[in-house]
C-alpha positions as CSV (number, residue, x, y, z in Angstrom):
1,X,82.8,140.3,81.3
2,X,82.4,139.3,85.0
3,X,79.7,136.7,85.5
4,X,77.1,137.2,88.2
5,X,77.3,134.7,91.1
6,X,74.1,132.8,92.1
7,X,73.8,135.1,95.1
8,X,74.1,138.2,92.9
9,X,71.5,136.8,90.6
10,X,69.1,136.2,93.6
11,X,69.7,139.8,94.9
12,X,69.0,141.2,91.4
13,X,65.7,139.4,91.4
14,X,64.8,141.1,94.8
15,X,64.6,138.0,96.9
16,X,64.3,138.5,100.7
17,X,67.2,137.4,102.9
18,X,65.3,134.4,104.3
19,X,64.3,133.1,100.8
20,X,67.6,132.0,99.5
21,X,66.6,128.8,97.5
22,X,70.2,127.3,98.0
23,X,69.1,126.2,101.4
24,X,66.1,124.3,100.1
25,X,65.9,120.7,101.1
26,X,64.7,119.7,97.6
27,X,67.6,121.6,96.0
28,X,70.2,119.8,98.2
29,X,68.4,116.5,97.3
30,X,68.7,117.1,93.6
31,X,72.3,118.3,94.0
32,X,73.1,114.8,95.7
33,X,71.5,113.1,92.7
34,X,73.8,114.9,90.4
35,X,76.8,114.0,92.4
36,X,75.7,110.2,92.5
37,X,74.3,110.1,89.0
38,X,70.9,108.9,90.1
39,X,68.3,108.0,87.6
40,X,70.8,107.2,84.8
41,X,70.0,104.0,83.0
42,X,72.9,103.9,80.7
43,X,70.5,103.3,77.7
44,X,71.8,104.4,74.2
45,X,69.5,106.4,72.0
46,X,67.6,104.2,69.4
47,X,68.0,104.7,65.7
48,X,64.5,106.1,65.7
49,X,64.1,107.8,69.0
50,X,61.2,106.6,71.2
51,X,58.6,108.9,72.4
52,X,59.3,108.2,76.0
53,X,63.1,108.9,76.8
54,X,65.1,106.2,78.6
55,X,64.7,106.4,82.5
56,X,61.3,108.1,82.3
57,X,57.9,107.1,83.5
58,X,54.6,108.5,82.2
59,X,52.3,110.6,84.4
60,X,49.0,112.3,83.8
61,X,49.3,115.0,86.4
62,X,51.7,118.0,86.2
63,X,53.9,117.9,89.3
64,X,55.1,121.3,90.7
65,X,58.8,121.7,91.2
66,X,60.6,124.9,92.0
67,X,63.1,126.6,94.2
68,X,60.8,126.9,97.1
69,X,59.5,130.3,95.9
70,X,56.6,131.0,93.8
71,X,56.7,134.8,93.1
72,X,53.6,136.7,92.7
73,X,54.0,138.4,89.3
74,X,51.4,141.1,88.5
75,X,50.8,141.6,84.8
76,X,50.1,145.2,85.5
77,X,53.9,145.7,86.4
78,X,55.3,142.7,84.5
79,X,58.0,143.4,82.0
80,X,60.3,141.3,79.7
81,X,63.7,142.6,78.9
82,X,65.6,141.4,75.8
83,X,69.2,142.7,75.8
84,X,72.9,141.7,75.6
85,X,74.5,141.1,72.1
86,X,71.6,142.3,70.0
87,X,71.1,145.2,67.7
88,X,67.7,145.9,68.9
89,X,67.2,145.5,72.7
90,X,63.7,146.0,73.9
91,X,61.5,145.7,77.0
92,X,57.9,144.8,76.7
93,X,55.1,145.4,79.1
94,X,52.2,143.0,79.2
95,X,50.2,144.8,76.6
96,X,53.2,144.7,74.3
97,X,53.6,141.0,74.8
98,X,49.9,140.3,74.1
99,X,50.2,142.3,70.9
100,X,52.8,139.8,69.4
101,X,51.6,137.0,67.0
102,X,50.2,134.0,69.0
103,X,51.4,130.5,68.3
104,X,50.1,127.2,69.5
105,X,52.1,124.0,69.9
106,X,51.6,120.6,71.4
107,X,54.5,119.0,73.1
108,X,55.7,116.6,75.8
109,X,57.3,117.5,79.2
110,X,60.3,115.4,80.3
111,X,61.5,116.2,83.9
112,X,64.9,115.3,85.0
113,X,63.4,113.7,88.2
114,X,62.3,110.8,85.7
115,X,58.6,111.8,84.9
116,X,57.1,112.7,81.6
117,X,53.7,114.1,80.5
118,X,52.5,113.8,76.9
119,X,50.4,116.1,74.8
120,X,50.6,119.5,76.6
121,X,48.9,122.2,74.5
122,X,50.6,125.5,74.8
123,X,49.9,129.1,73.5
124,X,52.3,131.9,73.6
125,X,54.9,133.9,71.5
126,X,57.6,132.0,69.5
127,X,61.1,132.4,70.7
128,X,62.1,132.7,67.0
129,X,59.8,135.7,66.6
130,X,61.7,137.3,69.5
131,X,65.0,136.4,68.0
132,X,63.9,138.0,64.8
133,X,63.0,141.3,66.4
134,X,66.1,141.5,68.6
135,X,68.5,140.8,65.8
136,X,71.4,139.0,67.5
137,X,74.9,140.1,66.8
138,X,77.3,137.7,65.1
139,X,79.1,136.9,68.2
140,X,75.9,136.0,70.1
141,X,76.0,132.2,70.6
142,X,74.0,131.7,73.9
143,X,71.1,133.0,75.8
144,X,70.8,133.2,79.7
145,X,67.3,133.2,80.8
146,X,66.5,135.1,84.2
147,X,63.4,134.4,86.3
148,X,61.6,136.4,89.0
149,X,62.6,133.8,91.7
150,X,66.3,134.4,91.0
151,X,66.5,131.2,88.8
152,X,68.7,131.2,85.7
153,X,69.4,128.6,83.0
154,X,71.4,128.7,79.8
155,X,70.7,127.6,76.2
156,X,72.7,127.6,73.0
157,X,71.1,130.2,70.7
158,X,70.5,127.5,68.1
159,X,68.3,125.7,70.7
160,X,66.5,128.8,71.7
161,X,65.7,129.6,68.2
162,X,64.1,126.3,67.4
163,X,60.7,126.4,65.8
164,X,59.0,124.7,68.8
165,X,60.4,126.8,71.5
166,X,58.0,129.4,72.9
167,X,57.2,131.8,75.7
168,X,54.0,130.4,76.9
169,X,51.2,132.2,78.6
170,X,48.5,129.4,78.4
171,X,48.3,125.7,79.0
172,X,45.4,123.6,78.0
173,X,43.4,126.6,77.0
174,X,43.8,128.4,80.4
175,X,46.2,131.1,81.5
176,X,49.3,129.6,83.2
177,X,48.9,129.4,86.9
178,X,51.4,130.8,89.3
179,X,52.8,127.5,90.4
180,X,53.5,126.5,86.9
181,X,55.4,129.7,86.0
182,X,52.7,132.2,85.0
183,X,52.2,134.6,83.7
184,X,55.0,133.6,81.2
185,X,57.3,130.7,81.1
186,X,59.7,129.3,78.6
187,X,58.9,125.9,76.9
188,X,61.8,124.0,75.3
189,X,60.3,120.6,74.3
190,X,63.7,118.9,73.3
191,X,65.3,119.4,76.7
192,X,64.7,118.4,80.3
193,X,62.1,120.6,81.8
194,X,64.6,122.5,84.0
195,X,65.6,124.4,80.8
196,X,61.9,125.7,80.5
197,X,62.3,128.6,83.0
198,X,59.3,129.8,84.9
199,X,58.4,133.4,85.6
200,X,60.6,134.8,82.8
201,X,61.8,138.4,83.2
202,X,64.9,138.8,81.1
203,X,66.5,137.0,78.1
204,X,70.1,138.0,77.8
205,X,72.0,137.2,74.5
206,X,75.7,136.4,75.4
207,X,78.8,135.1,73.6
208,X,80.4,133.0,76.4
209,X,78.2,130.1,77.7
210,X,77.2,131.0,81.3
211,X,75.9,128.0,83.3
212,X,72.6,128.7,85.2
213,X,71.3,127.7,88.6
214,X,71.2,124.0,88.2
215,X,74.1,123.8,85.7
216,X,76.6,125.1,88.3
217,X,75.1,122.5,90.8
218,X,76.1,119.5,88.8
219,X,73.4,119.3,86.1
220,X,74.2,118.7,82.3
221,X,74.8,121.8,80.3
222,X,72.5,120.6,77.4
223,X,69.9,118.4,79.0
224,X,68.9,116.2,76.2
225,X,66.4,113.6,77.5
226,X,67.0,111.0,74.8
227,X,70.7,110.7,75.6
228,X,70.0,111.0,79.4
229,X,72.1,114.3,79.8
230,X,70.9,114.7,83.3
231,X,74.2,115.5,85.0
232,X,77.5,117.0,83.8
């Protein structure tokens, strides 16, 4: 199966001509970091992993990082499509999403740009619940996440299906704001935060691993903070 180019993914998301995030100064800076291996400490994981991963500093704010685009996503027209190598593909509207069982989880954020924030309280729908409903086929090994700003990122299905991964709608008891990925974003606590895609619109189950936006620009395919998998 032919893989979409980053430009194709942007067009599919309906981005305007002048809104191509590949031209963003922030993106070029982060690509340079990937080429240079910036922020790597070379620290090995401890026998008992520390709460704060190596090379990270603790913050109390929640910095906003994106592709330079913060799409306005109206819940009246919002949909989430789950498709690909599944026996039961489906598309939810906002009412369908809110009708699913709600889970709560507390986890830490670890950003590849070296900041971490402890004890984030999330509410949303468990990724495992979604996997159960979709019934992946035997050859489904990965998922590709698609966002409204044209962003994509990839995860192994085993990672996506972890108990603490969720599609979050609320943070600290309040609806997720637009700048932080509302109305729905992914939360993957065991990976650097670029894997927790904002403004989710599609979850595609696939066989071949398909690198996402940052992965094709030099970032690591897995993104484990405790082994400093910042860059590939």
